[in-house]
C-alpha positions in Angstrom: -8.8 -12.6 -31.4 -9.1 -8.8 -31.3 -12.3 -9.0 -29.4 -10.8 -11.4 -26.9 -7.8 -9.1 -26.4 -10.0 -6.1 -26.0 -12.1 -7.9 -23.5 -9.0 -8.9 -21.5 -7.8 -5.4 -21.5 -11.2 -4.1 -20.3 -11.3 -6.8 -17.6 -7.8 -6.0 -16.4 -8.5 -2.2 -16.3 -11.8 -2.7 -14.6 -10.4 -5.1 -12.1 -7.6 -2.7 -11.0 -10.1 0.2 -10.7 -12.3 -1.9 -8.5 -9.3 -3.1 -6.4 -8.1 0.5 -5.8 -11.7 1.5 -4.8 -11.9 -1.4 -2.4 -8.5 -0.4 -0.9 -9.8 3.1 -0.2 -13.1 1.8 1.1 -11.4 -0.5 3.6 -9.0 2.3 4.6 -12.0 4.5 5.4 -13.6 1.7 7.4 -10.3 1.1 9.3 -10.0 4.8 10.0 -13.5 4.7 11.4 -12.8 1.7 13.6 -9.7 3.4 15.0 -11.6 6.6 15.6 -14.1 4.5 17.6 -11.3 3.2 19.8 -9.8 0.2 18.1 -6.1 -0.2 18.6 -4.1 0.0 15.3 -1.6 -2.6 16.7 -4.4 -5.1 17.5 -5.9 -4.4 14.1 -2.6 -5.3 12.3 -2.3 -8.5 14.3 -5.9 -9.8 13.6 -5.8 -8.9 9.9 -2.5 -10.6 9.3 -3.5 -13.6 11.5 -6.6 -14.1 9.3 -4.5 -13.6 6.2 -2.1 -16.4 7.3 -5.0 -18.8 8.0 -6.1 -18.2 4.4 -2.8 -18.0 2.6 -1.0 -21.0 4.1 -3.5 -23.7 3.0 -4.1 -22.0 -0.3 -0.4 -21.8 -1.2 0.2 -25.5 -0.5 -3.1 -27.0 -1.8 -4.7 -24.7 -4.3 -1.9 -22.6 -5.9 -1.1 -24.1 -9.3 1.9 -21.9 -9.8 4.4 -24.5 -8.4 8.1 -24.9 -9.1 10.3 -27.9 -8.7 13.2 -28.2 -6.3 13.8 -27.6 -2.7 12.7 -24.1 -1.5 12.1 -24.5 2.2 15.7 -23.8 3.3 17.3 -21.7 6.0 18.1 -18.8 3.6 14.5 -18.8 2.5 13.2 -18.7 6.1 15.7 -15.8 6.9 14.5 -13.9 3.9 10.8 -14.2 4.6 11.4 -13.4 8.3 13.1 -10.1 7.2 10.3 -9.5 4.7 7.7 -9.9 7.5 9.7 -7.7 9.8 10.0 -4.8 7.3 6.8 -5.2 5.2 4.4 -6.2 8.0 5.7 -5.5 11.5 7.3 -2.1 10.7 5.5 -0.8 7.6 2.0 -1.8 8.5 2.2 -0.7 12.2 3.6 2.7 11.2 0.9 3.1 8.5 -2.1 2.2 10.6 -0.9 4.2 13.6 -0.4 7.1 11.1 -3.9 6.5 9.8 -5.2 6.8 13.4 -3.6 10.3 13.6 -4.6 11.6 10.1 -6.9 10.4 7.3 -7.1 8.1 4.3 -6.2 11.0 1.9 -2.8 11.2 3.6 -2.5 7.4 3.1 -3.1 7.9 -0.6 -0.6 10.7 -0.9 2.2 8.9 0.8 1.4 5.6 -1.0 2.3 7.5 -4.1 5.8 8.2 -2.8 6.9 4.6 -3.5 8.4 5.1 -7.0 10.4 8.1 -5.9 11.7 6.4 -2.8 12.6 3.3 -4.8 14.4 5.4 -7.3 16.5 7.1 -4.5 17.3 3.7 -2.9 18.3 2.3 -6.3 20.7 5.2 -6.8 22.2 4.8 -3.3 22.5 1.0 -3.7 23.8 1.4 -7.2 21.3 -1.0 -8.6 20.3 1.5 -11.3 22.3 4.0 -13.3 21.3 7.6 -13.6 22.0 9.1 -17.0 21.6 12.8 -17.5 21.3 12.3 -21.2 18.2 10.1 -20.9 14.8 11.6 -20.8 13.6 8.7 -18.5 16.3 9.5 -15.9 15.5 13.2 -15.9 11.8 12.4 -15.6 12.4 10.2 -12.6 14.4 12.9 -11.0 11.8 15.6 -11.7 9.0 13.3 -10.5 10.9 12.5 -7.3 11.2 16.2 -6.5 7.5 16.7 -7.3 6.6 13.7 -5.1 8.6 15.1 -2.2 7.1 18.5 -2.7 3.6 17.0 -2.5 4.5 15.1 0.7 5.8 18.3 2.3 2.6 20.2 1.2 0.5 17.4 2.6 2.3 17.5 5.9 2.6 21.3 6.4 -0.5 22.7 4.8 -3.8 21.2 5.8 -6.0 24.0 4.6 -9.6 24.9 5.4 -12.4 22.3 5.5 -14.5 22.0 2.4 -17.8 22.8 4.2 -18.7 23.9 7.7 -19.5 20.9 10.0 -23.0 22.3 10.9 -24.0 22.2 7.2 -23.0 18.6 6.6 -24.5 16.6 9.5 -26.8 18.9 11.4 -28.7 16.2 13.3 -26.5 13.1 13.7 -22.8 12.2 13.6 -21.5 10.6 10.4 -21.3 6.8 10.2 -17.9 6.9 8.7 -15.2 9.5 9.5 -12.0 10.6 7.8 -10.2 11.8 10.9 -9.5 10.5 14.3 -10.7 12.2 17.5 -7.1 12.4 18.6 -5.8 13.8 15.4 -2.2 14.8 15.0 -1.7 15.6 11.3 2.0 16.1 11.3 2.8 13.0 13.3 0.5 11.0 11.0 2.4 12.2 8.0 5.7 11.4 9.5 4.6 7.9 10.3 3.3 7.4 6.8 6.6 8.6 5.4 8.5 6.1 7.5 6.1 3.4 6.4 6.6 4.2 2.7 10.4 4.2 3.1 10.2 0.7 4.8 8.1 -0.6 2.0 10.6 0.7 -0.6 13.3 -1.3 1.2 10.9 -4.3 1.3 10.4 -4.1 -2.4 14.1 -4.5 -3.0 14.4 -7.5 -0.7 11.6 -9.3 -2.6 13.8 -9.7 -5.6 16.4 -11.7 -3.7 13.7 -13.9 -2.2 12.2 -14.7 -5.6 15.6 -16.1 -6.6 15.4 -18.6 -3.8 11.7 -19.5 -4.3 9.7 -18.8 -7.5 6.4 -19.6 -5.8 5.0 -16.1 -5.1 2.1 -17.2 -3.0 4.3 -19.3 -0.7 6.6 -16.2 -0.1 3.5 -14.1 0.7 2.1 -16.7 3.1 5.3 -17.2 5.0 6.2 -13.6 5.4 2.6 -12.9 6.5 2.9 -15.7 9.1 6.2 -14.3 10.4 4.8 -10.8 10.4 1.8 -12.0 12.4 4.1 -13.5 15.1 6.2 -10.4 15.2 3.3 -7.9 15.3 1.7 -9.9 18.1 4.8 -9.2 20.2 4.7 -5.5 19.3 1.0 -5.3 20.1 1.4 -7.1 23.4 4.0 -4.5 24.4 1.8 -1.5 23.5 -1.6 -2.9 24.3 -1.5 -4.6 27.7 -5.2 -4.0 28.4 -7.1 -7.2 27.7 -10.1 -5.1 26.7 -8.2 -3.9 23.6 -8.1 -7.4 22.3 -11.7 -8.3 22.7 -13.9 -8.6 19.6 -17.6 -8.9 19.3 -20.1 -9.2 16.4 -19.6 -5.5 15.5 -18.1 -3.2 13.0 -14.5 -3.9 14.1 -14.9 -7.6 13.4 -16.4 -6.8 10.0 -13.5 -4.6 8.9 -10.9 -7.2 10.2 -12.6 -10.0 8.2 -13.0 -7.9 5.1 -9.4 -6.6 5.2 -7.9 -10.0 5.9 -9.8 -11.7 3.1 -9.3 -8.9 0.5 -5.6 -8.2 1.2 -4.5 -11.8 1.5 -6.1 -13.4 -1.5 -8.3 -11.2 -3.7 -6.0 -8.2 -4.2 -2.9 -10.5 -4.6 -4.5 -12.7 -7.2 -5.9 -9.9 -9.2 -2.6 -8.0 -9.2 -0.7 -11.1 -10.2 -3.2 -11.9 -13.0 -3.0 -8.3 -14.3 0.8 -8.4 -14.2 1.0 -11.7 -16.2 -1.5 -10.3 -18.7 -0.2 -6.7 -19.1 3.3 -6.6 -17.8 5.0 -5.3 -14.6 4.1 -1.6 -15.1 0.3 -2.1 -15.5 -0.6 -2.6 -11.8 1.3 0.5 -10.5 -0.3 2.7 -13.1 -3.6 2.5 -11.2 -2.3 3.5 -7.8 -3.2 7.3 -8.3 -6.8 6.2 -8.7 -6.9 6.0 -4.9 -6.6 9.8 -4.8 -9.6 10.2 -7.0 -11.6 7.8 -4.8 -10.6 9.4 -1.6 -11.3 12.9 -2.9 -14.7 11.9 -4.2 -15.7 10.2 -1.0 -14.3 13.1 1.1 -16.1 15.8 -0.8 -19.5 14.0 -0.9 -19.6 12.3 2.5 -17.0 13.8 4.8 -16.7 17.4 3.9 -16.7 18.5 7.6 -13.4 16.7 8.1 -11.9 17.0 4.6 -9.5 19.8 3.7 -8.5 21.6 0.5 -4.9 21.3 1.4 -5.3 17.5 1.5 -6.6 17.4 -2.0 -3.8 19.7 -3.3 -1.0 17.8 -1.6 -2.3 14.4 -2.7 -2.8 15.6 -6.2 0.8 16.8 -6.4 2.0 13.4 -5.0 0.0 11.7 -7.8 1.6 13.9 -10.5 5.0 13.0 -9.1 4.1 9.3 -9.0 3.1 9.2 -12.7 6.2 11.2 -13.7 8.6 8.9 -12.0 6.7 5.8 -13.3 6.8 7.2 -16.9 10.5 7.9 -16.5 11.1 4.3 -15.2 9.3 2.9 -18.2 11.4 5.0 -20.6 14.6 3.9 -18.8 13.5 0.3 -19.1 13.0 0.6 -22.8 16.3 2.3 -23.3 18.1 -0.4 -21.2 16.6 -3.1 -23.4 17.6 -1.4 -26.5 21.3 -1.1 -25.6 21.5 -4.5 -23.9 21.9 -3.1 -20.3 18.7 -4.2 -18.7 19.7 -3.2 -15.1 16.6 -1.2 -14.1 14.7 -2.9 -11.3 11.0 -3.3 -12.3 8.2 -2.6 -9.8 7.3 -5.3 -7.4 4.5 -7.6 -8.6 3.1 -7.6 -5.1 3.1 -4.0 -4.2 1.4 -3.2 -0.6 -0.3 0.7 0.3 -0.1 0.5 3.4 -3.8 -0.4 3.4 -3.3 -0.1 2.1 0.0 -2.2 2.4 -1.0 -1.6 2.4 -2.2 -2.2 2.8 -5.0 0.1 3.1 -5.0 -2.0 3.9 -3.1 1.2 3.4 
């Protein structure tokens, strides 16, 4: 039994490390596609459309996690419509437009703002209680300040590049890039911040939807479908050139297919399995791994567009993330001990931007 338990732990940890690595890899590929001219609005439409085509049949015919009772009601449709609006239409469009103006390391840094933003929202909405006498509450406050400090650093201090461009690719341009040709670092950071705030609201709304329907895959499939419809309208408003919608057998099609398949089914099922096996805090613990991946790839492959300030800011965000999450775990334990379990646990289907997100940011 011990060997089985140890093997399960190893498989869960390994799966999450691989998932976070895939998220960063897809984010880099998406950044490359946008640097080559692909519209982020069109990218969001196509990836979510493919996800809908995969998720809807799967949730009805292959998902074994089914509950009894009527769930397809007007309140349910309203809830998933709002989830699609906030989590897909608003959050993903903001994130991928932000990615087109900045880089994946910025996406990693702002993805680590989620616990801090959720904590602030929980205080404002009075869904959690702040207790100065609890170490967990103090840790969450300190971690929130650290996270915001990292976000400010990431926005205002870009820093020098790691290596001169002429030393990195002397004879040919890089296949993959970390920055866009129309880079606007500050604007990209602002868009990522807005996307993270939208996802924090989205996480709170998920809890209400789960009270109506316990079938997680159906919730995901329906809000993805509504998000696809909504993002199509947004993309048609911003991208009126028919050429922006054309796809060929090229790199852009490859990243759309990979992102749609991975974000719709693979990542979701792995995260749900790990959550059932190890608890609600297990999956969020691996989010800072994205910073390590992005830093490694940036230093080894993209040093001509990778900055010391980016590493520092993202690292500070990661420290704040872990501090807030540790404080939340301590508050959860304290609430269970005194019978006041009012702390909202992290969402079981958390998006990064692509990385939510997404990332998939």
